N, C-alpha and C positions, 0 to 999 in steps of 0.2 A: 504493499499500499503506499501511496505518495505522502510527501510532508502535509500536515494540516495547513491550512492558510495562515494562522498564527504563527506557527513555526517556519514557515516560508519567510514571512514578513520579518519574524524577529533575525533569520539568518541571513537576509538579503538586503533588506532596505535599512533597518536600524543600524548597521555598522556605518551605513554611508551618511546618514542624517543625525545620530547621536552625537558625534564628535563636535558638530557645531553648537549643539546646545551646552555640552561640556566645557567648551572654551568661548562662551559669549564675551564678547570684547575683544577679540583676537581678531583675526583677518576676514573673517566672513561678511559678506556684504549683508544690509538689512534684509533683503528678499531672501537670503539663504537661511537667515535665522527664522524667518515668519514661515516659510517652507518646511523648516524643521519642526517648529511648535505646532505647524497643522498637522503634519503626520503623526507627531506623537499623540495629539488629540484624537486624531482618527483612530490610533491603534487602541489608546485606553477605552474610547467609546464604542467602538464596534468590534474589536478584537475579542479573542476568548480569556477566560479568567487567567491563564498561564502567561499571556503577553501583557496583560493588565499588570499581574505581579511581578514581571520582568522589570516593567517601566516605572512603576509606581514609588520604588524606593528612591530614585534619584530625580524623579520628575519635579518634586517640589521645589527643592532648592534651585534646579535649573530655570524653572519658570519665574521664580523670584528674581534669579540674575537677569532674565529677558525683561522683566518689566523694568527693573532698574536701568538696563541698557536704553529701552525705548524711551523712558523718560527723564534721561539725563540732559537733554538739551531743552530747556522749557521753551525756546522759541522755535524748535523743530519737533514737537513730540510725535511718537510713531505710533499713531493710533491702532493700527492693524496689529503691529507688534503686540502692544499692551494688551488689547482686546482679547486676542488670540491666547496669550497666556493666563490671562485672568479666567478666560474659558477652561483651560487645561487644570486651574487649580480648583475650580467648582467641580471637576470630574474626580478629583482625588477626595473629596468629600463622602 
């Protein structure tokens, strides 16, 4: 039998997107951060329990870093980034 969808996503997509969230403030462009947050949220909202459990342990601190990053320039708030990260935090509750 083949891989379950959650396991496939965990093995193929998370390794591509997770490093961006673990290094917010590094060299990633804002759109890369938003894309990574959206994938993370989709995995938590629509994935299986195993995928949620794999992600949720590090998601909270990473999403808080994203919120801080998106609001660091008060003259250029990154509303999409902030909104997506807040949604992700809500999924953890």
